[in-house]
N, C-alpha and C positions, 0 to 999 in steps of 0.2 A: 491402444495408445493412451497414455496418461493425459490428463487435462493439463492445460497450460494457463498460467496467469502472467499477465504483462503489466508492468508498471510504467507510468508516464509522468514526467515532471512537467507540470503546467505552470506557465509564467503569467498568464492573464486569463481571466474568466469573468463572467457576469452572472448574476442571479444566485440562487441558493440551491444546494443539492437537495433533491427530493426523490423519494422512492416512487417508482412508476408502478402502476397497477399490475403489470405482468412480470414484475421482478420479485424475487424472494430474498432480497439482500438484507432485509431487516430495516434498521433506521440509519440514515446517513448522518454523520456528524463530522465537524472539523475540530481538531485539537492542535494546540501548539506542540512542537516536538518535545519540549521539556515537560509536558503534561499529558503524555499519551496514557490512556487507560490500561489497566491490566486486562488480560484475556483478549488481546487483539486476534482477529482472524489470522490463522497461521500464514497464509499467503501474503497478507498485508505486512506482517512482522518481517517475513523474509525479504520482501521488496524494500522495505524501509532500511533494513540493515545492509542490504547490497548497495543501496544508494549512499547511506551514511554509516560507515562501520563504527563510528564513535557512539552510536545509539546502543544502549545496553538493554536489549529486548531479548527475553528468553524465547527460543523457538527451535524446532527441528531444523537441521541443516538442509540446504537446498542447492541445486545446481543453478549457477548464474551465468548467463550469456549476455554480454553487452551488445545492443543492436545499433548503437550510435557511439561515436567517439566522445569521451568526456571532454568538457570544455573548461 
């Protein structure tokens, strides 16, 4: 079975993102949507464009399944 990546839209949080010692994520960072860096993680790029089709991010196509109704 292939791996799965799930995106979540977060409306409220506190604190700052931080890499945990047992993670191999790299470095966490936040970017405004109009200043996304080149070379995004493929799954991140796919999730962002499934959420916002107006974002022009180059990435391989992906299967998208909505888990909750859009509001």
